[in-house]
C-alpha distance (Angstrom), angle and dihedral (degrees) to the residues before:
residue distance angle dihedral
M1 . . .
T2 3.81 . .
A3 3.84 92.3 .
L4 3.80 91.3 52.8
L5 3.82 89.7 48.5
I6 3.87 89.5 51.6
I7 3.79 91.1 49.2
A8 3.84 90.5 49.7
T9 3.75 90.2 50.0
I10 3.76 92.6 51.7
I11 3.83 90.0 50.1
D12 3.80 90.5 47.9
L13 3.78 92.2 51.7
G14 3.79 90.8 47.1
I15 3.79 89.1 53.9
A16 3.83 89.1 49.0
I17 3.82 90.4 51.2
L18 3.79 90.5 50.9
L19 3.77 90.8 49.2
I20 3.82 91.0 52.5
A21 3.86 89.5 46.5
V22 3.76 93.5 55.7
S23 3.81 94.9 39.8
G24 3.80 89.9 103.1
F25 3.79 89.5 70.5
I26 3.80 89.1 57.8
F27 3.82 102.3 37.4
G28 3.79 102.7 20.5
G29 3.76 128.6 105.3
G30 3.77 95.9 -129.5
P31 3.88 125.9 119.8
E32 3.81 91.7 -103.5
S33 3.82 96.8 46.6
L34 3.81 124.0 104.6
R35 3.77 89.1 -134.0
G36 3.77 93.5 -130.2
D37 3.87 99.7 -55.1
L38 3.80 105.8 -167.6
L39 3.86 95.7 -122.5
S40 3.80 95.1 48.0
T41 3.84 92.2 44.6
A42 3.79 90.7 50.7
A43 3.89 91.3 47.4
W44 3.83 92.4 47.1
S45 3.86 91.9 47.4
G46 3.75 92.7 47.8
A47 3.73 92.5 49.0
L48 3.77 92.5 49.6
I49 3.77 92.2 48.1
A50 3.83 90.6 48.1
C51 3.82 92.6 50.4
I52 3.78 91.8 51.3
G53 3.77 98.8 37.7
A54 3.79 99.8 42.4
P55 3.92 95.6 66.8
I56 3.80 89.5 45.9
V57 3.76 92.3 54.5
G58 3.88 88.7 44.8
L59 3.79 92.4 51.7
V60 3.81 91.0 48.3
L61 3.78 92.4 51.3
R62 3.83 91.7 45.2
G63 3.83 94.1 86.8
G64 3.77 98.1 51.4
P65 3.72 134.0 64.2
K66 3.84 90.8 -86.4
A67 3.87 95.7 71.2
G68 3.80 91.1 129.3
L69 3.83 91.2 52.4
G70 3.80 88.0 51.5
L71 3.83 91.5 52.7
L72 3.78 89.9 48.5
I73 3.80 91.4 51.4
A74 3.79 91.7 48.5
L75 3.79 89.7 51.1
L76 3.80 96.4 51.3
P77 3.85 97.9 87.5
P78 3.91 93.5 51.4
L79 3.76 90.4 45.2
G80 3.83 91.8 49.1
A81 3.83 90.3 48.9
L82 3.82 91.7 50.9
L83 3.83 89.3 48.0
L84 3.83 90.7 51.4
A85 3.84 92.3 44.6
S86 3.81 92.4 48.6
G87 3.83 91.6 62.1
I88 3.77 94.3 -126.3
M89 3.82 92.1 118.8
P90 3.74 119.5 53.0
Y91 3.74 112.4 -124.1
C-alpha cells in the first residue's frame, strides 16, 4: 500500500509542476493568456491545492486503519485529470 501511495504522490507532484509550468497562460500578459479570469484562476488554484494536499492527507491516513481511503484521496487529482482529458466532463 505504501508503494502505491508513493507512486500517487509522485504523480500528484508531477501534475502540480505541470500546473505551475502553464500558469503563464492563466496569469500572464501575453495574447493567449486568460489575464487572470476569476473562474480560471479559482480552478487553477483549486487544482494546485488539491495536487499538493491530497498526498499529504493520504500519507497522514497511511498509518491508521484507513490506508485504503488515504490512497483513494491521493489518487483523486490524477483521476480527475484523466476524466477532464478524456472529454467525458465538459470543461
